[in-house]
N, C-alpha and C positions, 0 to 999 in steps of 0.2 A: 714421538708422540705429538710434539708441537706441529710438525708437518701434517700429521693426520688431522689435527684439529683445524688447521688452516684450510685444508681441502674439504673438510666437512662444512665449514663456513661457505666455501665456494659451492658445494652441493646444495646447501640451503638457499643460496642466492639464485642458483639455476631454477630451483623449485618455485620460488616466489616471483622472481622478476618476469618470467614468461607469462604467467597467468595474469599478473597485475598489469603488464604492458599491453596484453591483448584486450584488457577491459578498460583501462584508463588512458592508454596512449603511450607512444614510444618516448616522447620528449620528457614528460614528468618523471618517468622511471629512470631515464638516463641521468638527469641532473640530481635526482635523489640519490642514486648510486654513487655519483661523484662526491656528493656531500658526505655520505657514509664513509667512503674510502679516505677522504681527507681528514675528517674529524677524528676517526679512530686511529689513523696513522699518527696523528699528533698525540692522542691520548696514550698510545702505545709507549711513547718515550717516558711517560711518568709512571709506568707500572713498577710496583715495588715488590711483587711476588710472582712466582711462576704461574699460579692459578689466575691472577688478574691478567697477566700477559696473554695467556691462552684465550681468555674470554674476549679480550680486545683483538687478538689475532684472528679469532673466528669471525668477527665483524669485518675486519679488513678483507678477508677472503670472500665474504659475501658481497661486499661492494665491488671488488675488483672484477669478478667474473660477470656480474650483472652489467657492468659498463661494456665489456666486450660483446656480450650477446646483443644488447639493445643497439649498439653502434652498427653491428653487422646487419641487423634487420632493418634499421632505419635507412642505411645507405642502399640496401638492396631494393627498398620500396620507393625511395625518392628518385633513384637513377634508373636508366634503361640502357640496354644494349652494351656497347663498348665501355661507356663510363661506369656502368654498374660492375662489369668485370674488373675494370681498372681499380675501382675502390675496394671491392671485396677481396681480390687476390693480390693486390700490390700496395695501394696507398695506405690502407688501414694497417696492414702487416708491416710496412716499412717503418711507420712511426712507432709501432710497438717494438720492433727490433732496435730502433734508435735508442729507445729507453733502456733496453736490455744491454746495449753496448756501453751506454753511459753509466750504467749501474756499477760494474766492477771497478771502473776508474774512480768513481765517487767513493765507493767503499774502501778503496786503497788509500785515499787521501783522508777520509773521515773514518777513523778506526772505531770510534765510539758509536755503537749501534743506536743509542738514544738520539744523538744528533742526526744520524743518518735517517732515522724514521721521520723526523721533522722535515728534513729536506725532501723526502719522498712525497710529502703532503702538499708541497708548494705548487707543483704543476696542476693538481686538481683544483686548488683554490683559484688559480688563474683562469680556469675554464668557465666560471660562473658568468662573466660578462657576455659569453657566447650565447646565453639564453635568448637574446634578442636577435640573433643571427641564424640559429638552427630552427628550421620549420618542423612542424608535425608531419607525419606521414600522410600524404593525400590518399593513398590506398587504404590506410586504416580508417580515415575519416569516411570514405565512401562505404567501407564494409559496415560501419556503424550507422549509416544513413544520414550522416552530417554533410549533406551535399553542398549547402551554402558555404561552409568553411572550406571544403575542398575546392569549390569553384573559385573562391576568393584567392586561395593560395596558388592555384594553377593559373588564374588570370594574371596574377603578379609575375609568375614565372614566364608566361607568354610575353608579357610586356618587356621584361628584362631581356629576353632572347629575341625580341623583334619578330615574333610569329603571331599568327591569328589564332585566337582561341575558338575551337570548334563548339558550336552551339549545342550539338547533340552528343556531347562527350559522355554524359551520364545516363543516356537513354536506356542502355541495356542494364545498367546497375539498378536504375529505378524500377524497371519492369520486373527484374528478378526479386527485388525487395517487395513489390506489390504482390507478386505471386506467393511469396513465402508468408506474407501477412494474411493472405486469404486461406492458406492451408489449415490453420487451426479451426476454421469453420467446418471443415469436412468431418472431423470426429463427431459432430453433432448429428450427422446423418444416421448413424446406427440406431437412433431412437425410432426411426420409421419402421423397422421390422416388427414393431409391436402389433402391426396390422396382420392378422392371421389369414386375411382373405387372399393374399397373393404369395403363397409359399412356393408355388411351382413356376413362377414367372422367371424368365431368363435374366432377371436383374441380379440374381445371386452371383453369376460370374463377374459382375462388376465389382464385387467385394475384393477380389485380388488386386484391384487398383490401389487399395490402401497401402500395400507394401511398397508402392513406389515412393511414398513419402520419405523413407529413410535415405533416398538418394541425395537429399539435401539436409542431413541432420545437423543439429548444432553440437559440435564437438567442443566440450568444455573440460579443461583439466587434462592431466596426463592419462587418466583411465579412459577418458573419452577417445583418445587416440587409439586405444586398443579395442574399444567396443565397436567402432566403425570398421566394417570390412575393407573399405577403400584405403583407410589410413593404417590399418594394423600391420600389414606385411611390410610396407615401406618403413614404418616406425621401428619395428623390431630389427631390421637390417641396419638402419641408421644408428640405432642405439649401440649395437655390437661394434660397428666400425669406429664410432667415437670412443668407445671404451678401450678397444685394442690400441688405437693410435695414442691415446693419452698415457697408457701404460708404457708404450715404447718411448714416448717423448720424455717423460720424467724418469724412466729407467736410465736413459742415456745421460740426463742432466745430473741425477744423483750419483751415478757411477764416475763422474768427472773427478770427484774427490779421491777416488782410489787410483787414479792414473798418476804417472810420474810427471814432475814438472811443477811450476808455479801455479797454484790454484787460481789466482787472479788472471794470469795470462791464459790459462786453459778455458776459463769461463768467458773471457773476452773473445777468444777464437770461436768458441761454441756459439756465441751471440752473433759474431760477424757472419757466420754461416747462414744466418737467417736471410741476409740480403740477397745472395745469389739464388737461394731457394725460392724466395718470393718472386724474383724476376723471372725465373724459369717457369714457375707455376702460373704466373700471369700470362706469359707467352703461350704456354700450353693451353690455358683456359680460353685464350682468344682464338686459337687456330685448330685445336684438336678436341675430340669428344672427351667428356668428363670421365667416363668409366675407364677408357684406355689410359688416360693420363694418371688416374689414381692407381691403376694396376701396375704400371711401369714404376712409379715412385715407391710403391709399397714393396715390390720385389727388390728394388735397390736397397731398401731398408733391411729386408730380411737377409739378403746376401751379406751385407756389412755385419750384421749381428752374428751370423754363423762363422764368418771369417775371423772375428775378434777372438774366438776361442783358440785359434791357432797361434795368434801373434801376441797374446796378452802379456806373457812374461818374457818373451824372447826379443821382440822388436817393438820397443816402446813408441817410436815415431810412427811406425806403420799402424799400431793400435790407435794412436791419437787420430791419424788420418781416417781410419775406418769409422771411428766414433763421429768424426765430422761428416763423413759421407752418410752415415746413418741418420744424423741430425738433419742433413739436407733432404733425405728421402722422407722422413716423417713430417717435416715441415711442409714440403711440397704436397704430400698426400693430404695433410690437414687442410691446407688452403683449398685444394680441389674439393674436398669433402664438405667444407663449409659452404662453398658456392653451390655444390650439387644439392645439398640439403635445403638451402634457401630457395632454389629454383624448382624443386619437386614439391615444396609445401605451398598450399594456397594462402592467400593473404589472411583469411579468417583465423588460421591456426599457425601461421608461420613462426611467430615468436614463441608460441607454446612448443612447437616441434623443435626449434633450435635450443630452447632452454632445457627441454627434456633430454635432448641429445647431449647437451653440455653437462647435465646432471649425471648421466652415465659416464661421461668422460671424467668427471670428478670422482666418481666411484673408482675408476681405474687409477687415477692419480693418488687416491687415498690409500689404496692397497699396495702401491708401488714400493714404498719404503720397506714393507714386509716381504714383498717378493724378492728384494735384494738380500734378505736374510736367509733365503733358500741356499745361499752359498755355504751355509754351515753343513748341509748334507752333501752337496756336490758343488765344486767351485764354479762350474760353468752353467749350473742349472738356471740362474736368473737370465742369462743370455739366451739359453735355449727356450725358456718360457716365452720371452718377449718375441723371439724370432718365429716361434710356432704361431703365436697370436697374429703376427703380420701375414703369414701364409694363409691362415684360415680367413683373415679379412679379405685377402685377394679373391678367394673362392666365393665368399658371401657377396662381394660387390658385383659379381656377374649377374645377380638377380635384380639389381636396381635398373630402372628404366633410364634412358638417356635424355638429358635436358638441353643438350647443346643446340643452339639455334631455334629453340622453341619458346613460345610466349610464356610469360610468368602467370601461373594460375591464380585466380582470385577466389574461386569457390571449390568445394570438395569435389563437385561433379567434374571439374576441369582437371583434376589430378590424373596423372598417368598411372596405369595399373602395373604392378610388379610383374616381371617377366617369369614365364614358366617354361621349363625345358622338358622335352621328351627324348629319351635315348632309345631310339629304335633304328638301328643301323646307322642312320645319320642323325645329327642333332638338329632338331627342328625347334624353332622359337615361336611362341604364340604372343601376339601383341594386338589386343583389341580385335580378335577374330581373324586377323590377317597373319598367316604363317609365312615365314621366310626361312629358307635353308641357311644354316650357318656353316 
């Protein structure tokens, strides 16, 4: 139950951080989340009852997941090309994994969970001096029309890197903003049809031009992702993939307590597996298409989950190896999916998209402890459930467009359209009107 409450806090953090970050900026939400995580980790050590513990644990989960989401978005928007891939798929994950590897060793030395909770708050408190070093996202500033702040930030970056600042950098963004500011004047035109003298004039066919306005709608909140036809299909696919991957991730982590051996050593090995997974996912993200990499790693995960049913009670070492292989597959898939989601989402809704996807991932993690209870009905049912989710995720990922080597979209009009397949003899794939045989 405490695990469920923690993940519900994470779910709440996903729900709030994305919308607040898209409105007020990435940097304020990042450091506010760090503050929440640190303060409530310290308060957790003073909890005198299970109810108080769960309330504080809820806040810890809310702060932790908000940090991860905003960091991923901020790095994706500040960096470009190879550095962005390096940050999203390797650097951020490496330091996260380093903390996970250090945790079981610290827990082995500090057996009192109250002291351990205070120690976990210290790294967050050490991050506050970084406020003066971490910049706001220039892409977010431009999307909000704050061109002077974005120009000042980028001029400083150009000075530091010894390059010339282009004078017409914001020309296209300013023109798009001016066009959008003029669009609200168009709905006033329907007042003209009050003149009954020209009912038969060919001006009526001009009325269908009004439906062109939804091409650049303002998508606000999670429901806005579903109301817009451009974002709906990609959003639904991304939500399911994040959900299934998180069920697999925490299913493997929680099942470590049922395996033979020292639990501290098993958790350390499971955490160490993050490092090769992130290295391989970074290499794959740098040189290979996103969808192909995601499918390969997800199939590796599914294969390990199905084989565990054969070796669970007979071959303990092989079972531990398969769990580590499954952890490798789910982590590599997760890194690729994080990168793919950020690259498919335009700047105006990127944080909302990622936080909504993280919200569904936390729904998956919340029900994972109860999926493990399915072993009451059949011993291998939890492994079968998680494996089938991985296979379904592979099939669903085929509909996502490819983002490898393509520019990062800033507006909804620049988003790629989800792929559609027709099965008539040969499989033909439609993409923006151009069909290509698969």
